DSSP file (Angstrom, degrees, kcal/mol; ACC not computed):
  #  RESIDUE AA STRUCTURE BP1 BP2  ACC     N-H-->O    O-->H-N    N-H-->O    O-->H-N    TCO  KAPPA ALPHA  PHI   PSI    X-CA   Y-CA   Z-CA
    1    1 A M     >        0   0    0      0, 0.0     4,-1.5     0, 0.0     3,-0.4   0.000 360.0 360.0 360.0 -28.6   34.0   -7.3  175.9
    2    2 A K  H  >  +     0   0    0      1,-0.2     4,-2.3     2,-0.2     5,-0.2   0.880 360.0  58.5 -62.7 -37.2   32.4   -8.2  172.6
    3    3 A G  H  > S+     0   0    0      1,-0.2     4,-2.5     2,-0.2    -1,-0.2   0.851 102.8  53.3 -60.9 -35.4   29.1   -9.1  174.3
    4    4 A V  H  > S+     0   0    0     -3,-0.4     4,-2.4     2,-0.2    -1,-0.2   0.919 109.0  48.3 -66.0 -43.8   28.9   -5.6  175.8
    5    5 A A  H  X S+     0   0    0     -4,-1.5     4,-1.9     2,-0.2    -2,-0.2   0.898 112.8  48.7 -63.8 -40.3   29.3   -3.9  172.4
    6    6 A V  H  X S+     0   0    0     -4,-2.3     4,-2.0     2,-0.2    -2,-0.2   0.931 111.5  49.4 -65.1 -45.5   26.6   -6.2  170.9
    7    7 A A  H  X S+     0   0    0     -4,-2.5     4,-1.7     1,-0.2    -2,-0.2   0.885 110.1  51.4 -62.2 -39.2   24.2   -5.5  173.8
    8    8 A Q  H  X S+     0   0    0     -4,-2.4     4,-0.6     1,-0.2    -1,-0.2   0.880 108.5  50.8 -67.1 -37.1   24.8   -1.7  173.4
    9    9 A S  H >< S+     0   0    0     -4,-1.9     3,-0.6     1,-0.2     4,-0.3   0.877 112.0  47.4 -68.9 -35.1   24.0   -1.9  169.7
   10   10 A F  H >< S+     0   0    0     -4,-2.0     3,-1.3     1,-0.2    -1,-0.2   0.790  99.7  69.0 -72.4 -27.5   20.8   -3.8  170.3
   11   11 A A  H 3< S+     0   0    0     -4,-1.7    -1,-0.2     1,-0.3    -2,-0.2   0.748  89.6  63.8 -63.9 -22.7   19.8   -1.3  173.1
   12   12 A K  T << S+     0   0    0     -4,-0.6     2,-0.3    -3,-0.6    -1,-0.3   0.766  95.9  68.5 -71.8 -25.1   19.3    1.3  170.4
   13   13 A S  S <  S-     0   0    0     -3,-1.3     3,-0.0    -4,-0.3     0, 0.0  -0.744  72.3-147.9 -97.3 142.5   16.5   -0.7  168.9
   14   14 A R  S    S+     0   0    0     -2,-0.3     2,-0.3     1,-0.1    -1,-0.1   0.821  83.7  42.6 -76.9 -30.6   13.2   -1.1  170.7
   15   15 A F        -     0   0    0     -5,-0.0     2,-0.3     0, 0.0    -1,-0.1  -0.878  66.4-159.5-119.9 149.7   12.6   -4.6  169.2
   16   16 A L        -     0   0    0     -2,-0.3     2,-0.1    -3,-0.0    -6,-0.0  -0.926  21.4-120.3-121.7 149.2   14.9   -7.6  168.6
   17   17 A T     >  -     0   0    0     -2,-0.3     4,-2.3     1,-0.1     5,-0.2  -0.404  32.1-107.1 -78.3 165.2   14.4  -10.5  166.3
   18   18 A V  H  > S+     0   0    0      1,-0.2     4,-2.6     2,-0.2     5,-0.2   0.907 122.5  51.6 -58.6 -41.5   14.2  -14.0  167.6
   19   19 A Q  H  > S+     0   0    0      2,-0.2     4,-2.4     1,-0.2    -1,-0.2   0.891 107.7  51.4 -65.6 -38.8   17.7  -14.7  166.2
   20   20 A E  H  > S+     0   0    0      2,-0.2     4,-2.3     1,-0.2    -1,-0.2   0.909 111.6  47.4 -63.9 -41.7   19.1  -11.6  167.9
   21   21 A V  H  X S+     0   0    0     -4,-2.3     4,-2.6     2,-0.2     5,-0.2   0.922 111.1  51.6 -64.2 -43.6   17.7  -12.7  171.2
   22   22 A A  H  X>S+     0   0    0     -4,-2.6     5,-2.1     1,-0.2     4,-1.1   0.904 110.3  48.9 -59.9 -42.0   19.0  -16.2  170.7
   23   23 A D  H  <5S+     0   0    0     -4,-2.4    -1,-0.2     2,-0.2    -2,-0.2   0.915 112.3  47.9 -64.4 -43.0   22.5  -14.8  170.0
   24   24 A L  H  <5S+     0   0    0     -4,-2.3    -2,-0.2     1,-0.2    -1,-0.2   0.890 118.8  39.6 -64.6 -39.3   22.4  -12.6  173.1
   25   25 A M  H  <5S-     0   0    0     -4,-2.6    -1,-0.2    -5,-0.2    -2,-0.2   0.564 106.4-128.1 -86.5  -9.3   21.3  -15.4  175.3
   26   26 A R  T  <5S+     0   0    0     -4,-1.1     2,-0.3     1,-0.2    -3,-0.2   0.926  70.1 114.2  57.9  47.9   23.5  -17.9  173.5
   27   27 A V  S   <S-     0   0    0     -5,-2.1    -1,-0.2    -6,-0.1    -2,-0.1  -0.810  72.3 -85.8-132.7 174.9   20.7  -20.4  173.0
   28   28 A S     >  -     0   0    0     -2,-0.3     4,-1.5     1,-0.1     3,-0.3  -0.406  35.1-114.5 -80.3 162.2   18.9  -21.7  169.9
   29   29 A S  H  > S+     0   0    0      1,-0.2     4,-2.3     2,-0.2     5,-0.2   0.838 117.4  59.8 -65.0 -31.6   16.0  -19.8  168.2
   30   30 A M  H  > S+     0   0    0      1,-0.2     4,-2.3     2,-0.2    -1,-0.2   0.872 101.5  53.6 -63.9 -36.1   13.8  -22.7  169.2
   31   31 A T  H  > S+     0   0    0     -3,-0.3     4,-2.4     2,-0.2    -1,-0.2   0.902 107.7  50.6 -63.8 -40.6   14.6  -22.1  172.8
   32   32 A V  H  X S+     0   0    0     -4,-1.5     4,-2.3     2,-0.2    -2,-0.2   0.931 110.0  49.7 -62.3 -45.5   13.5  -18.5  172.4
   33   33 A Y  H  X S+     0   0    0     -4,-2.3     4,-2.6     1,-0.2    -2,-0.2   0.894 110.6  50.5 -60.4 -39.8   10.3  -19.6  170.8
   34   34 A R  H  X S+     0   0    0     -4,-2.3     4,-2.2     2,-0.2     6,-0.2   0.903 109.6  50.3 -64.7 -40.9    9.7  -22.0  173.7
   35   35 A L  H  X>S+     0   0    0     -4,-2.4     5,-2.0     2,-0.2     6,-1.2   0.887 111.7  48.5 -64.0 -38.9   10.3  -19.3  176.3
   36   36 A I  H ><5S+     0   0    0     -4,-2.3     3,-1.1     4,-0.2    -2,-0.2   0.942 111.9  48.3 -64.6 -47.7    7.9  -17.0  174.5
   37   37 A K  H 3<5S+     0   0    0     -4,-2.6    -2,-0.2     1,-0.3    -1,-0.2   0.856 110.3  51.9 -62.8 -35.6    5.2  -19.7  174.3
   38   38 A A  H 3<5S-     0   0    0     -4,-2.2    -1,-0.3    -5,-0.2    -2,-0.2   0.598 115.0-117.1 -76.1 -10.9    5.7  -20.5  178.1
   39   39 A G  T <<5S+     0   0    0     -3,-1.1    -3,-0.2    -4,-0.6    -2,-0.1   0.572  85.5 116.1  85.6   8.9    5.2  -16.8  178.9
   40   40 A D  S   <S+     0   0    0     -5,-2.0    -4,-0.2    -6,-0.2    -5,-0.1   0.609  75.4  42.8 -84.7 -13.1    8.8  -16.5  180.3
   41   41 A L  S    S-     0   0    0     -6,-1.2    -2,-0.2    -5,-0.1    -1,-0.2  -0.971  86.0-129.6-136.3 117.7    9.8  -14.0  177.6
   42   42 A P        +     0   0    0      0, 0.0     2,-0.3     0, 0.0    -6,-0.1  -0.379  35.4 171.4 -68.6 144.8    7.6  -11.2  176.5
   43   43 A A        -     0   0    0     -7,-0.1     2,-0.3    -2,-0.1    -2,-0.0  -0.996  21.5-163.4-152.3 151.8    7.0  -10.9  172.7
   44   44 A V        -     0   0    0     -2,-0.3     2,-0.6     2,-0.0     0, 0.0  -0.983  24.3-125.0-133.3 148.0    5.0   -9.0  170.2
   45   45 A R        -     0   0    0     -2,-0.3     2,-0.5     2,-0.0    -2,-0.0  -0.825  27.0-161.0 -93.3 126.2    4.4   -9.8  166.5
   46   46 A V              0   0    0     -2,-0.6    -2,-0.0     1,-0.2     0, 0.0  -0.903 360.0 360.0-110.0 132.3    5.3   -6.9  164.3
   47   47 A G              0   0    0     -2,-0.5    -1,-0.2     0, 0.0    -2,-0.0   0.447 360.0 360.0 113.1 360.0    4.1   -6.6  160.7
């Protein structure tokens, strides 16, 4: 049930950090970066 609450709180924001995505997917931040580089996960650089 905790995962649902976390997902709902992230749903309010349009963007997630790499760490937030990693926590949601239960993977490391390096895995998220690899998915982005492979084109399997859409990403934009903000700032």
